[in-house]
BALOBA-1460 file (C-alpha; in Angstrom, 3 decimals):
// residues 391
<rec num="1" residu="x" x="-0.040" y="-0.419" z="0.194"/>
<rec num="2" residu="x" x="0.880" y="3.330" z="-1.041"/>
<rec num="3" residu="x" x="1.330" y="5.646" z="2.085"/>
<rec num="4" residu="x" x="-2.280" y="8.313" z="2.293"/>
<rec num="5" residu="x" x="-2.085" y="11.590" z="1.413"/>
<rec num="6" residu="x" x="-3.193" y="14.680" z="3.712"/>
<rec num="7" residu="x" x="-6.878" y="14.788" z="2.429"/>
<rec num="8" residu="x" x="-7.110" y="10.972" z="3.525"/>
<rec num="9" residu="x" x="-5.309" y="11.120" z="6.439"/>
<rec num="10" residu="x" x="-7.345" y="14.036" z="7.825"/>
<rec num="11" residu="x" x="-10.465" y="12.553" z="6.423"/>
<rec num="12" residu="x" x="-9.624" y="8.992" z="8.331"/>
<rec num="13" residu="x" x="-8.426" y="10.971" z="11.374"/>
<rec num="14" residu="x" x="-12.330" y="12.626" z="11.494"/>
<rec num="15" residu="x" x="-14.061" y="8.990" z="11.008"/>
<rec num="16" residu="x" x="-12.440" y="8.474" z="14.070"/>
<rec num="17" residu="x" x="-13.588" y="10.769" z="16.157"/>
<rec num="18" residu="x" x="-17.097" y="9.671" z="15.064"/>
<rec num="19" residu="x" x="-17.818" y="9.157" z="18.623"/>
<rec num="20" residu="x" x="-16.744" y="12.617" z="20.053"/>
<rec num="21" residu="x" x="-18.415" y="14.702" z="17.185"/>
<rec num="22" residu="x" x="-21.716" y="12.740" z="18.217"/>
<rec num="23" residu="x" x="-21.210" y="13.537" z="21.804"/>
<rec num="24" residu="x" x="-20.350" y="17.001" z="21.536"/>
<rec num="25" residu="x" x="-23.857" y="17.576" z="19.368"/>
<rec num="26" residu="x" x="-25.224" y="15.450" z="21.551"/>
<rec num="27" residu="x" x="-24.216" y="18.105" z="24.914"/>
<rec num="28" residu="x" x="-24.509" y="21.140" z="22.959"/>
<rec num="29" residu="x" x="-28.182" y="20.105" z="21.373"/>
<rec num="30" residu="x" x="-29.266" y="19.324" z="25.324"/>
<rec num="31" residu="x" x="-27.748" y="22.167" z="26.538"/>
<rec num="32" residu="x" x="-29.027" y="24.789" z="24.172"/>
<rec num="33" residu="x" x="-32.358" y="23.516" z="24.592"/>
<rec num="34" residu="x" x="-32.336" y="24.034" z="28.383"/>
<rec num="35" residu="x" x="-29.541" y="26.829" z="28.831"/>
<rec num="36" residu="x" x="-32.807" y="28.928" z="30.608"/>
<rec num="37" residu="x" x="-32.877" y="26.029" z="33.369"/>
<rec num="38" residu="x" x="-29.572" y="25.524" z="34.412"/>
<rec num="39" residu="x" x="-28.023" y="28.518" z="35.716"/>
<rec num="40" residu="x" x="-24.303" y="29.994" z="35.184"/>
<rec num="41" residu="x" x="-23.786" y="26.498" z="32.864"/>
<rec num="42" residu="x" x="-26.572" y="28.105" z="30.855"/>
<rec num="43" residu="x" x="-25.708" y="30.947" z="30.575"/>
<rec num="44" residu="x" x="-22.194" y="30.169" z="29.226"/>
<rec num="45" residu="x" x="-24.057" y="29.689" z="26.070"/>
<rec num="46" residu="x" x="-24.293" y="33.184" z="25.585"/>
<rec num="47" residu="x" x="-21.009" y="34.264" z="25.301"/>
<rec num="48" residu="x" x="-19.232" y="32.529" z="22.019"/>
<rec num="49" residu="x" x="-16.008" y="32.436" z="23.512"/>
<rec num="50" residu="x" x="-17.300" y="30.458" z="26.498"/>
<rec num="51" residu="x" x="-18.874" y="27.957" z="23.867"/>
<rec num="52" residu="x" x="-16.025" y="27.983" z="21.928"/>
<rec num="53" residu="x" x="-13.598" y="27.083" z="25.294"/>
<rec num="54" residu="x" x="-16.283" y="24.588" z="26.177"/>
<rec num="55" residu="x" x="-16.637" y="22.922" z="23.017"/>
<rec num="56" residu="x" x="-12.413" y="22.493" z="23.049"/>
<rec num="57" residu="x" x="-12.724" y="21.126" z="26.418"/>
<rec num="58" residu="x" x="-14.866" y="19.088" z="26.087"/>
<rec num="59" residu="x" x="-13.527" y="17.323" z="22.863"/>
<rec num="60" residu="x" x="-10.906" y="16.376" z="24.941"/>
<rec num="61" residu="x" x="-12.539" y="15.349" z="27.581"/>
<rec num="62" residu="x" x="-14.856" y="12.899" z="24.967"/>
<rec num="63" residu="x" x="-11.686" y="11.892" z="23.484"/>
<rec num="64" residu="x" x="-9.787" y="10.807" z="26.748"/>
<rec num="65" residu="x" x="-13.481" y="9.210" z="27.741"/>
<rec num="66" residu="x" x="-13.880" y="7.282" z="24.584"/>
<rec num="67" residu="x" x="-10.350" y="6.673" z="23.696"/>
<rec num="68" residu="x" x="-8.472" y="5.930" z="26.830"/>
<rec num="69" residu="x" x="-11.381" y="4.986" z="28.293"/>
<rec num="70" residu="x" x="-13.616" y="2.552" z="26.053"/>
<rec num="71" residu="x" x="-10.684" y="2.025" z="23.436"/>
<rec num="72" residu="x" x="-12.922" y="3.753" z="20.549"/>
<rec num="73" residu="x" x="-11.079" y="6.134" z="18.801"/>
<rec num="74" residu="x" x="-6.825" y="4.529" z="18.964"/>
<rec num="75" residu="x" x="-6.021" y="2.918" z="16.182"/>
<rec num="76" residu="x" x="-3.361" y="0.703" z="17.826"/>
<rec num="77" residu="x" x="-2.053" y="-0.519" z="21.104"/>
<rec num="78" residu="x" x="0.057" y="2.911" z="22.609"/>
<rec num="79" residu="x" x="3.231" y="0.331" z="23.609"/>
<rec num="80" residu="x" x="3.097" y="-2.136" z="20.665"/>
<rec num="81" residu="x" x="6.025" y="-1.764" z="18.395"/>
<rec num="82" residu="x" x="5.734" y="-2.208" z="14.322"/>
<rec num="83" residu="x" x="9.078" y="-3.041" z="13.253"/>
<rec num="84" residu="x" x="9.931" y="-0.799" z="10.152"/>
<rec num="85" residu="x" x="7.746" y="1.665" z="11.496"/>
<rec num="86" residu="x" x="10.906" y="3.542" z="13.450"/>
<rec num="87" residu="x" x="9.756" y="8.371" z="12.931"/>
<rec num="88" residu="x" x="7.582" y="7.217" z="9.901"/>
<rec num="89" residu="x" x="5.819" y="9.380" z="8.274"/>
<rec num="90" residu="x" x="2.090" y="10.610" z="8.715"/>
<rec num="91" residu="x" x="-0.127" y="7.929" z="6.618"/>
<rec num="92" residu="x" x="2.904" y="5.071" z="6.905"/>
<rec num="93" residu="x" x="1.073" y="1.842" z="5.608"/>
<rec num="94" residu="x" x="1.476" y="-1.137" z="8.492"/>
<rec num="95" residu="x" x="3.194" y="-4.015" z="6.991"/>
<rec num="96" residu="x" x="1.075" y="-7.124" z="6.684"/>
<rec num="97" residu="x" x="-1.924" y="-5.277" z="8.842"/>
<rec num="98" residu="x" x="-4.496" y="-7.568" z="7.473"/>
<rec num="99" residu="x" x="-2.639" y="-10.689" z="8.309"/>
<rec num="100" residu="x" x="-2.567" y="-9.308" z="12.098"/>
<rec num="101" residu="x" x="-5.638" y="-7.852" z="12.325"/>
<rec num="102" residu="x" x="-4.389" y="-4.330" z="12.363"/>
<rec num="103" residu="x" x="-5.294" y="-1.096" z="11.902"/>
<rec num="104" residu="x" x="-3.484" y="-0.493" z="8.150"/>
<rec num="105" residu="x" x="-2.002" y="2.988" z="8.888"/>
<rec num="106" residu="x" x="0.128" y="4.667" z="11.551"/>
<rec num="107" residu="x" x="-2.257" y="8.158" z="10.464"/>
<rec num="108" residu="x" x="0.044" y="10.475" z="12.129"/>
<rec num="109" residu="x" x="3.398" y="8.140" z="11.754"/>
<rec num="110" residu="x" x="5.369" y="6.554" z="14.153"/>
<rec num="111" residu="x" x="7.547" y="8.011" z="17.500"/>
<rec num="112" residu="x" x="11.245" y="6.993" z="17.788"/>
<rec num="113" residu="x" x="10.491" y="3.133" z="19.089"/>
<rec num="114" residu="x" x="7.703" y="2.208" z="16.446"/>
<rec num="115" residu="x" x="4.637" y="3.236" z="18.228"/>
<rec num="116" residu="x" x="1.651" y="4.536" z="16.452"/>
<rec num="117" residu="x" x="1.768" y="8.838" z="17.250"/>
<rec num="118" residu="x" x="-2.209" y="9.184" z="16.526"/>
<rec num="119" residu="x" x="-3.418" y="6.454" z="19.191"/>
<rec num="120" residu="x" x="-0.459" y="8.088" z="22.016"/>
<rec num="121" residu="x" x="-1.971" y="11.399" z="21.922"/>
<rec num="122" residu="x" x="-5.680" y="10.170" z="22.179"/>
<rec num="123" residu="x" x="-4.929" y="7.809" z="25.428"/>
<rec num="124" residu="x" x="-2.697" y="10.951" z="26.338"/>
<rec num="125" residu="x" x="-5.977" y="12.693" z="27.101"/>
<rec num="126" residu="x" x="-7.172" y="10.084" z="29.562"/>
<rec num="127" residu="x" x="-3.839" y="10.398" z="31.068"/>
<rec num="128" residu="x" x="-4.610" y="14.216" z="32.043"/>
<rec num="129" residu="x" x="-8.674" y="13.711" z="32.702"/>
<rec num="130" residu="x" x="-7.568" y="10.897" z="34.977"/>
<rec num="131" residu="x" x="-5.481" y="13.411" z="37.366"/>
<rec num="132" residu="x" x="-6.362" y="17.176" z="36.591"/>
<rec num="133" residu="x" x="-9.770" y="18.200" z="37.402"/>
<rec num="134" residu="x" x="-10.024" y="15.476" z="40.360"/>
<rec num="135" residu="x" x="-6.523" y="16.593" z="41.644"/>
<rec num="136" residu="x" x="-8.092" y="20.208" z="41.376"/>
<rec num="137" residu="x" x="-11.122" y="19.075" z="43.001"/>
<rec num="138" residu="x" x="-9.726" y="17.900" z="46.106"/>
<rec num="139" residu="x" x="-7.700" y="20.918" z="46.612"/>
<rec num="140" residu="x" x="-10.537" y="23.054" z="46.699"/>
<rec num="141" residu="x" x="-12.146" y="20.496" z="49.164"/>
<rec num="142" residu="x" x="-8.896" y="21.153" z="51.412"/>
<rec num="143" residu="x" x="-8.877" y="25.307" z="50.411"/>
<rec num="144" residu="x" x="-12.976" y="25.766" z="50.717"/>
<rec num="145" residu="x" x="-12.852" y="23.474" z="54.319"/>
<rec num="146" residu="x" x="-9.690" y="25.593" z="55.541"/>
<rec num="147" residu="x" x="-10.423" y="28.896" z="54.133"/>
<rec num="148" residu="x" x="-14.013" y="29.797" z="54.850"/>
<rec num="149" residu="x" x="-13.607" y="29.503" z="59.214"/>
<rec num="150" residu="x" x="-10.653" y="31.241" z="58.320"/>
<rec num="151" residu="x" x="-12.071" y="34.061" z="56.734"/>
<rec num="152" residu="x" x="-15.589" y="34.410" z="58.846"/>
<rec num="153" residu="x" x="-13.586" y="33.928" z="61.891"/>
<rec num="154" residu="x" x="-10.443" y="35.486" z="61.989"/>
<rec num="155" residu="x" x="-8.142" y="36.202" z="64.656"/>
<rec num="156" residu="x" x="-6.086" y="33.539" z="65.632"/>
<rec num="157" residu="x" x="-6.924" y="30.767" z="63.302"/>
<rec num="158" residu="x" x="-6.333" y="33.137" z="60.035"/>
<rec num="159" residu="x" x="-3.197" y="33.956" z="61.267"/>
<rec num="160" residu="x" x="-2.317" y="30.511" z="61.815"/>
<rec num="161" residu="x" x="-3.830" y="28.883" z="59.047"/>
<rec num="162" residu="x" x="-2.196" y="32.019" z="56.951"/>
<rec num="163" residu="x" x="1.128" y="31.585" z="58.045"/>
<rec num="164" residu="x" x="0.728" y="27.969" z="57.010"/>
<rec num="165" residu="x" x="-0.136" y="28.900" z="53.420"/>
<rec num="166" residu="x" x="2.121" y="31.987" z="53.127"/>
<rec num="167" residu="x" x="4.795" y="28.999" z="53.802"/>
<rec num="168" residu="x" x="4.108" y="26.522" z="51.576"/>
<rec num="169" residu="x" x="3.024" y="29.896" z="48.699"/>
<rec num="170" residu="x" x="6.604" y="30.867" z="49.627"/>
<rec num="171" residu="x" x="8.662" y="28.071" z="47.723"/>
<rec num="172" residu="x" x="8.826" y="28.023" z="43.829"/>
<rec num="173" residu="x" x="5.245" y="26.382" z="42.605"/>
<rec num="174" residu="x" x="7.699" y="24.168" z="39.657"/>
<rec num="175" residu="x" x="10.237" y="23.410" z="42.507"/>
<rec num="176" residu="x" x="8.153" y="22.261" z="44.955"/>
<rec num="177" residu="x" x="5.981" y="19.724" z="42.415"/>
<rec num="178" residu="x" x="9.288" y="18.720" z="41.075"/>
<rec num="179" residu="x" x="10.412" y="18.178" z="44.597"/>
<rec num="180" residu="x" x="7.295" y="15.752" z="45.909"/>
<rec num="181" residu="x" x="7.769" y="13.324" z="43.152"/>
<rec num="182" residu="x" x="11.602" y="12.994" z="42.848"/>
<rec num="183" residu="x" x="12.364" y="9.382" z="43.650"/>
<rec num="184" residu="x" x="14.535" y="10.534" z="46.882"/>
<rec num="185" residu="x" x="11.171" y="11.807" z="48.417"/>
<rec num="186" residu="x" x="9.280" y="9.670" z="47.601"/>
<rec num="187" residu="x" x="11.162" y="6.452" z="49.285"/>
<rec num="188" residu="x" x="10.631" y="8.479" z="52.333"/>
<rec num="189" residu="x" x="7.074" y="7.461" z="52.330"/>
<rec num="190" residu="x" x="6.229" y="10.777" z="52.262"/>
<rec num="191" residu="x" x="3.658" y="11.668" z="49.988"/>
<rec num="192" residu="x" x="1.610" y="8.505" z="51.017"/>
<rec num="193" residu="x" x="1.621" y="10.230" z="54.485"/>
<rec num="194" residu="x" x="0.597" y="13.458" z="53.056"/>
<rec num="195" residu="x" x="-2.058" y="12.045" z="50.678"/>
<rec num="196" residu="x" x="-3.564" y="10.417" z="54.234"/>
<rec num="197" residu="x" x="-4.124" y="13.879" z="55.074"/>
<rec num="198" residu="x" x="-5.330" y="15.774" z="52.273"/>
<rec num="199" residu="x" x="-7.400" y="12.793" z="51.749"/>
<rec num="200" residu="x" x="-9.791" y="13.274" z="54.924"/>
<rec num="201" residu="x" x="-10.250" y="16.790" z="53.886"/>
<rec num="202" residu="x" x="-13.507" y="15.596" z="51.046"/>
<rec num="203" residu="x" x="-14.690" y="13.442" z="53.435"/>
<rec num="204" residu="x" x="-14.522" y="16.074" z="56.348"/>
<rec num="205" residu="x" x="-16.311" y="18.746" z="53.592"/>
<rec num="206" residu="x" x="-19.407" y="16.728" z="52.736"/>
<rec num="207" residu="x" x="-19.676" y="15.804" z="56.715"/>
<rec num="208" residu="x" x="-19.797" y="19.029" z="57.451"/>
<rec num="209" residu="x" x="-22.104" y="20.320" z="54.725"/>
<rec num="210" residu="x" x="-24.878" y="17.541" z="54.740"/>
<rec num="211" residu="x" x="-24.672" y="18.041" z="59.062"/>
<rec num="212" residu="x" x="-24.986" y="21.905" z="58.226"/>
<rec num="213" residu="x" x="-28.176" y="21.695" z="55.928"/>
<rec num="214" residu="x" x="-29.712" y="19.332" z="57.124"/>
<rec num="215" residu="x" x="-29.189" y="19.934" z="60.804"/>
<rec num="216" residu="x" x="-32.950" y="20.453" z="61.801"/>
<rec num="217" residu="x" x="-33.871" y="17.051" z="59.613"/>
<rec num="218" residu="x" x="-32.184" y="14.510" z="62.506"/>
<rec num="219" residu="x" x="-33.363" y="11.362" z="60.336"/>
<rec num="220" residu="x" x="-32.129" y="12.986" z="56.607"/>
<rec num="221" residu="x" x="-29.218" y="14.238" z="58.426"/>
<rec num="222" residu="x" x="-28.362" y="11.103" z="59.930"/>
<rec num="223" residu="x" x="-28.523" y="9.117" z="56.111"/>
<rec num="224" residu="x" x="-26.610" y="11.714" z="54.578"/>
<rec num="225" residu="x" x="-23.621" y="11.574" z="57.209"/>
<rec num="226" residu="x" x="-23.696" y="8.068" z="57.692"/>
<rec num="227" residu="x" x="-23.334" y="7.454" z="53.676"/>
<rec num="228" residu="x" x="-20.532" y="9.412" z="53.421"/>
<rec num="229" residu="x" x="-18.661" y="8.317" z="56.093"/>
<rec num="230" residu="x" x="-18.683" y="4.829" z="54.731"/>
<rec num="231" residu="x" x="-18.649" y="5.755" z="51.611"/>
<rec num="232" residu="x" x="-15.741" y="7.981" z="52.154"/>
<rec num="233" residu="x" x="-13.817" y="6.268" z="54.486"/>
<rec num="234" residu="x" x="-13.780" y="2.962" z="52.035"/>
<rec num="235" residu="x" x="-12.355" y="5.099" z="49.196"/>
<rec num="236" residu="x" x="-9.757" y="7.161" z="51.253"/>
<rec num="237" residu="x" x="-8.867" y="3.400" z="52.271"/>
<rec num="238" residu="x" x="-7.851" y="2.191" z="49.089"/>
<rec num="239" residu="x" x="-6.823" y="5.537" z="47.306"/>
<rec num="240" residu="x" x="-4.657" y="6.495" z="49.947"/>
<rec num="241" residu="x" x="-3.267" y="3.397" z="51.734"/>
<rec num="242" residu="x" x="-3.909" y="1.017" z="49.407"/>
<rec num="243" residu="x" x="-6.345" y="-1.055" z="51.813"/>
<rec num="244" residu="x" x="-10.056" y="-1.301" z="50.584"/>
<rec num="245" residu="x" x="-11.028" y="-4.604" z="52.870"/>
<rec num="246" residu="x" x="-12.874" y="-5.773" z="49.381"/>
<rec num="247" residu="x" x="-10.213" y="-5.310" z="47.081"/>
<rec num="248" residu="x" x="-12.241" y="-2.762" z="44.560"/>
<rec num="249" residu="x" x="-10.304" y="0.412" z="44.474"/>
<rec num="250" residu="x" x="-6.994" y="0.886" z="44.587"/>
<rec num="251" residu="x" x="-4.499" y="3.415" z="43.165"/>
<rec num="252" residu="x" x="-1.101" y="2.876" z="41.167"/>
<rec num="253" residu="x" x="1.944" y="4.514" z="43.740"/>
<rec num="254" residu="x" x="3.117" y="6.318" z="40.612"/>
<rec num="255" residu="x" x="-0.272" y="8.622" z="39.979"/>
<rec num="256" residu="x" x="-0.778" y="8.954" z="43.912"/>
<rec num="257" residu="x" x="2.066" y="10.847" z="43.951"/>
<rec num="258" residu="x" x="1.302" y="13.155" z="41.279"/>
<rec num="259" residu="x" x="-2.071" y="13.663" z="42.568"/>
<rec num="260" residu="x" x="-1.213" y="14.402" z="46.105"/>
<rec num="261" residu="x" x="1.421" y="16.981" z="44.891"/>
<rec num="262" residu="x" x="-1.222" y="18.861" z="42.767"/>
<rec num="263" residu="x" x="-3.656" y="18.802" z="45.431"/>
<rec num="264" residu="x" x="-0.754" y="19.923" z="47.801"/>
<rec num="265" residu="x" x="0.604" y="22.308" z="45.531"/>
<rec num="266" residu="x" x="-2.698" y="24.011" z="44.569"/>
<rec num="267" residu="x" x="-4.567" y="24.209" z="48.478"/>
<rec num="268" residu="x" x="-2.742" y="26.863" z="49.464"/>
<rec num="269" residu="x" x="-3.554" y="29.937" z="46.666"/>
<rec num="270" residu="x" x="-7.505" y="28.236" z="46.683"/>
<rec num="271" residu="x" x="-7.042" y="28.808" z="50.826"/>
<rec num="272" residu="x" x="-6.560" y="32.137" z="50.424"/>
<rec num="273" residu="x" x="-8.709" y="33.002" z="46.842"/>
<rec num="274" residu="x" x="-11.456" y="31.541" z="49.712"/>
<rec num="275" residu="x" x="-10.015" y="33.225" z="52.787"/>
<rec num="276" residu="x" x="-10.788" y="36.884" z="50.859"/>
<rec num="277" residu="x" x="-14.336" y="36.100" z="49.543"/>
<rec num="278" residu="x" x="-15.379" y="34.939" z="52.740"/>
<rec num="279" residu="x" x="-13.891" y="38.379" z="54.264"/>
<rec num="280" residu="x" x="-15.835" y="40.453" z="51.601"/>
<rec num="281" residu="x" x="-19.020" y="38.410" z="52.004"/>
<rec num="282" residu="x" x="-19.271" y="37.963" z="55.939"/>
<rec num="283" residu="x" x="-20.266" y="41.709" z="55.933"/>
<rec num="284" residu="x" x="-23.305" y="41.506" z="53.908"/>
<rec num="285" residu="x" x="-27.119" y="41.800" z="54.640"/>
<rec num="286" residu="x" x="-27.913" y="38.235" z="53.705"/>
<rec num="287" residu="x" x="-25.112" y="36.708" z="56.269"/>
<rec num="288" residu="x" x="-26.171" y="39.226" z="59.135"/>
<rec num="289" residu="x" x="-30.025" y="37.971" z="57.935"/>
<rec num="290" residu="x" x="-29.175" y="34.250" z="58.889"/>
<rec num="291" residu="x" x="-27.043" y="35.122" z="62.045"/>
<rec num="292" residu="x" x="-30.226" y="36.565" z="62.778"/>
<rec num="293" residu="x" x="-32.301" y="33.926" z="62.298"/>
<rec num="294" residu="x" x="-30.389" y="31.894" z="64.457"/>
<rec num="295" residu="x" x="-28.659" y="29.664" z="62.059"/>
<rec num="296" residu="x" x="-24.720" y="27.938" z="63.011"/>
<rec num="297" residu="x" x="-21.410" y="29.372" z="61.610"/>
<rec num="298" residu="x" x="-20.890" y="26.351" z="59.310"/>
<rec num="299" residu="x" x="-24.577" y="26.280" z="57.565"/>
<rec num="300" residu="x" x="-23.346" y="30.085" z="57.188"/>
<rec num="301" residu="x" x="-20.346" y="30.002" z="55.419"/>
<rec num="302" residu="x" x="-21.894" y="26.778" z="53.381"/>
<rec num="303" residu="x" x="-24.871" y="27.737" z="52.385"/>
<rec num="304" residu="x" x="-24.942" y="31.378" z="52.572"/>
<rec num="305" residu="x" x="-21.006" y="32.617" z="51.825"/>
<rec num="306" residu="x" x="-19.933" y="30.152" z="49.256"/>
<rec num="307" residu="x" x="-22.996" y="30.030" z="46.839"/>
<rec num="308" residu="x" x="-21.692" y="33.623" z="46.743"/>
<rec num="309" residu="x" x="-18.546" y="33.195" z="46.142"/>
<rec num="310" residu="x" x="-19.207" y="30.441" z="43.158"/>
<rec num="311" residu="x" x="-18.743" y="32.697" z="40.051"/>
<rec num="312" residu="x" x="-15.273" y="33.649" z="41.594"/>
<rec num="313" residu="x" x="-14.751" y="29.601" z="42.582"/>
<rec num="314" residu="x" x="-16.035" y="28.632" z="39.150"/>
<rec num="315" residu="x" x="-13.716" y="30.603" z="37.028"/>
<rec num="316" residu="x" x="-10.614" y="29.367" z="39.440"/>
<rec num="317" residu="x" x="-11.209" y="25.851" z="39.356"/>
<rec num="318" residu="x" x="-11.454" y="25.736" z="34.764"/>
<rec num="319" residu="x" x="-8.033" y="27.867" z="35.179"/>
<rec num="320" residu="x" x="-6.335" y="25.775" z="37.813"/>
<rec num="321" residu="x" x="-6.937" y="22.368" z="35.985"/>
<rec num="322" residu="x" x="-5.096" y="24.250" z="33.089"/>
<rec num="323" residu="x" x="-2.331" y="25.103" z="34.890"/>
<rec num="324" residu="x" x="-2.583" y="21.449" z="36.748"/>
<rec num="325" residu="x" x="-2.219" y="19.848" z="32.283"/>
<rec num="326" residu="x" x="0.592" y="21.957" z="32.138"/>
<rec num="327" residu="x" x="2.514" y="20.747" z="35.034"/>
<rec num="328" residu="x" x="1.456" y="17.226" z="34.533"/>
<rec num="329" residu="x" x="3.194" y="17.768" z="30.532"/>
<rec num="330" residu="x" x="5.880" y="18.955" z="32.211"/>
<rec num="331" residu="x" x="6.525" y="16.587" z="35.151"/>
<rec num="332" residu="x" x="6.147" y="14.053" z="31.891"/>
<rec num="333" residu="x" x="8.869" y="15.646" z="30.052"/>
<rec num="334" residu="x" x="11.048" y="15.673" z="32.575"/>
<rec num="335" residu="x" x="10.709" y="12.592" z="33.092"/>
<rec num="336" residu="x" x="9.347" y="12.487" z="36.360"/>
<rec num="337" residu="x" x="5.639" y="11.143" z="38.244"/>
<rec num="338" residu="x" x="4.199" y="9.319" z="35.788"/>
<rec num="339" residu="x" x="5.809" y="5.779" z="34.592"/>
<rec num="340" residu="x" x="8.497" y="5.605" z="31.964"/>
<rec num="341" residu="x" x="6.186" y="4.201" z="29.260"/>
<rec num="342" residu="x" x="2.877" y="6.170" z="29.928"/>
<rec num="343" residu="x" x="1.796" y="8.031" z="26.936"/>
<rec num="344" residu="x" x="0.575" y="11.082" z="28.841"/>
<rec num="345" residu="x" x="1.566" y="14.325" z="26.612"/>
<rec num="346" residu="x" x="4.403" y="15.569" z="28.260"/>
<rec num="347" residu="x" x="6.590" y="11.880" z="28.001"/>
<rec num="348" residu="x" x="5.733" y="12.334" z="24.311"/>
<rec num="349" residu="x" x="6.600" y="15.421" z="23.853"/>
<rec num="350" residu="x" x="10.198" y="15.150" z="25.403"/>
<rec num="351" residu="x" x="10.638" y="11.521" z="23.348"/>
<rec num="352" residu="x" x="9.972" y="13.107" z="20.335"/>
<rec num="353" residu="x" x="11.772" y="16.403" z="21.052"/>
<rec num="354" residu="x" x="15.336" y="14.513" z="20.604"/>
<rec num="355" residu="x" x="14.945" y="14.169" z="16.844"/>
<rec num="356" residu="x" x="13.072" y="17.825" z="16.820"/>
<rec num="357" residu="x" x="15.338" y="19.006" z="13.928"/>
<rec num="358" residu="x" x="14.686" y="15.754" z="11.482"/>
<rec num="359" residu="x" x="11.164" y="14.830" z="12.693"/>
<rec num="360" residu="x" x="8.016" y="17.129" z="13.661"/>
<rec num="361" residu="x" x="5.391" y="14.205" z="13.782"/>
<rec num="362" residu="x" x="6.184" y="12.804" z="16.841"/>
<rec num="363" residu="x" x="6.607" y="15.765" z="19.482"/>
<rec num="364" residu="x" x="3.801" y="17.992" z="17.184"/>
<rec num="365" residu="x" x="0.190" y="16.255" z="17.696"/>
<rec num="366" residu="x" x="0.667" y="15.932" z="21.966"/>
<rec num="367" residu="x" x="2.599" y="18.999" z="21.524"/>
<rec num="368" residu="x" x="-0.867" y="20.992" z="20.114"/>
<rec num="369" residu="x" x="-3.513" y="18.766" z="21.914"/>
<rec num="370" residu="x" x="-2.423" y="20.150" z="25.267"/>
<rec num="371" residu="x" x="-1.849" y="23.518" z="23.626"/>
<rec num="372" residu="x" x="-5.543" y="23.425" z="22.687"/>
<rec num="373" residu="x" x="-6.564" y="21.978" z="26.048"/>
<rec num="374" residu="x" x="-4.765" y="25.296" z="28.226"/>
<rec num="375" residu="x" x="-6.402" y="27.462" z="25.519"/>
<rec num="376" residu="x" x="-9.866" y="25.588" z="25.840"/>
<rec num="377" residu="x" x="-10.039" y="25.889" z="29.292"/>
<rec num="378" residu="x" x="-8.492" y="29.890" z="29.180"/>
<rec num="379" residu="x" x="-11.581" y="30.666" z="27.309"/>
<rec num="380" residu="x" x="-14.263" y="28.644" z="29.196"/>
<rec num="381" residu="x" x="-12.790" y="30.736" z="32.290"/>
<rec num="382" residu="x" x="-13.348" y="34.032" z="30.605"/>
<rec num="383" residu="x" x="-17.210" y="33.104" z="29.280"/>
<rec num="384" residu="x" x="-17.641" y="32.082" z="32.920"/>
<rec num="385" residu="x" x="-16.721" y="35.122" z="33.928"/>
<rec num="386" residu="x" x="-18.196" y="37.169" z="31.800"/>
<rec num="387" residu="x" x="-21.628" y="35.549" z="32.534"/>
<rec num="388" residu="x" x="-21.163" y="35.174" z="36.494"/>
<rec num="389" residu="x" x="-20.544" y="39.084" z="36.247"/>
<rec num="390" residu="x" x="-23.696" y="39.756" z="34.721"/>
<rec num="391" residu="x" x="-25.058" y="37.191" z="37.403"/>
């Protein structure tokens, strides 16, 4: 077979992405139809910038789910090496593909180990989606749980927590991130102990959330709190300590280290944002009205202050996922954190960089993928900021 032309390559790539196009079309159709009932998310579709950013982000979300999660988009095994395809150009035919039951082409060429660049780029999106959003969410739970009482109560509690946050922020973010994932630090077990502390915060946050909301409804409160504690500690044991009694939940050690580093590095910044918002919002009339009604402090913090701080926090959440994606790419580029054979974008860019002056195709696709994801998150944040200001 002859190599494919660029028109055929693009056509075949678009065909591979059919599940993503369908999912994107359904998402936009449902969202636009019911946007007036969807709050701030629905208002996002009144912003052209926001919609474009949302489309880019969801493209990679669906690509990660369908490609890395279900394997529907990939054309080859990301670790499979096919003799004779080392650093070959895009559209190169795969020898004996029909006899071996393989896809007949390397759509974006082969890398320096004769692996399919296209498939590695697709699965690389799944590596980002497994870490960046969830680690950022955990960081927000830590920052909110500590930032709200610091801003609401002030005094010595605020001074102490602010000192700890400033102490962590005194280190350069990149340097601190690298330090936490170096093999020497990992061997000490410090990241595991950090996970044991940091991963308690989601349980604490949700327990306080339900307890404060349903405090006057004991039966409902007890059910929610009991479920939160039971499920939370089950997941906590599996993720943080790899000690799930049912053996259903586990976390790869290298992934845990990266996850903990992301949460630890992002939490102080989230803390400072939440603390500042709480200090401002606690002076509003509706907070005074809640205090007059006799509402408890945590109810006021979680159900009066936090909802009215959602605009800046949602915007920061989107931006922080973008920063985390860049950090993960940087870690992979320097060979830290994830396993050496991982198809994450940073590792793939680093491998392609070594021969960049001769072969562009191994490094360019993952670099453009990372760029487009971060661009989409920034545009999404801009759109959300516009709409939250109008809200």
